[in-house]
Structures are given as structure tokens and as C-alpha cells.
PAKOL-725366 format. One record per residue (C-alpha): x negated, y, z. Coordinates in pm, whole numbers, padded with zeros to 5 digits, always signed. Layout:
<pts>
XYZ/...
</pts>
This chain:
<pts>
-11670+10060+09900/-11883+09737+10022/-12067+09493+09788/-11828+09191+09923/-11541+09425+09945/-11529+09507+09560/-11639+09124+09481/-11297+09042+09713/-11070+09281+09533/-11191+09265+09136/-11211+08877+09193/-10797+08904+09272/-10754+09088+08933/-11008+08950+08715/-11217+08632+08665/-11629+08750+08754/-11864+08559+08593/-12163+08730+08756/-12279+09053+08964/-12584+09155+08974/-12702+09312+09292/-13090+09439+09428/-13259+09107+09567/-13638+09078+09652/-13909+09057+09875/-13785+09414+10046/-13441+09364+09989/-13277+09099+10131/-12988+09229+10299/-12748+09034+10069/-12886+08725+10259/-12667+08820+10564/-12386+09040+10471/-12202+08755+10279/-12237+08872+09949/-12452+08563+09831/-12246+08316+10005/-11915+08489+09883/-12070+08434+09498/-12136+08067+09562/-11812+07988+09703/-11638+08176+09398/-11848+08026+09150/-11991+08357+09056/-12385+08369+08945/-12584+08603+09184/-12798+08786+08937/-13123+08936+09128/-13138+09336+09071/-13563+09390+09085/-13677+09111+09184/-14023+09237+09170/-13956+09494+09437/-13944+09818+09225/-14252+09743+09047/-14427+09707+09381/-14525+09349+09292/-14680+09354+08958/-15027+09397+08838/-15163+09750+08754/-14921+09947+08943/-15028+10284+08975/-14899+10389+09278/-15080+10287+09651/-14828+10449+09894/-14490+10612+09870/-14611+10929+09841/-14701+10871+09494/-14357+10894+09381/-14170+11175+09261/-13985+11365+09529/-13680+11268+09490/-13781+10875+09379/-13572+10654+09628/-13901+10443+09693/-14018+10726+09833/-13726+10871+10013/-13583+10525+10115/-13228+10643+10006/-13022+10346+09841/-12924+10386+09521/-12583+10217+09643/-12280+10398+09649/-12078+10383+09960/
</pts>
């Protein structure tokens, strides 16, 4: 189920105070897929998950490229952790 569909479905059953989804300089999907706008309309707080890009935007980050991560690390593979 898409994040937006889930918010709308759950919102009919229970009050949602906040939702958390990935949002960073590298992941801005929810700016265009309606999730942030829907959260605003429903009065639901949008809490950014990984605003520092899973560590890419911090000092002393020991990795220089995706190849430096473990073979199954999503930062190397590019595969999303979101279940659909």
C-alpha cells in the first residue's frame, strides 16, 4: 500500500498525530506524491526520517562511495526499505 493511501485509510479509523517518512536532500519524493500536502490538510505532523541522508551529510563519515558499504546495504544497492 502506498504511504498516501495508508494515511488516508488509517485516518478514517483513528486520529493520526504524526507520520514519519524518509526526507532528505537525496529523497524528496513526498514533495510531489501528495504525502506532505495530505499531512498538512489533515493536521498531521510530518516527521522527516534520515534528514542527513543516512549519514552522507555528516562530518567524519568513513564512506566515500556506495561501494564502501556492505554488499546488502541499501545505500549501496539503491533498493528502498519501504514495503509496497
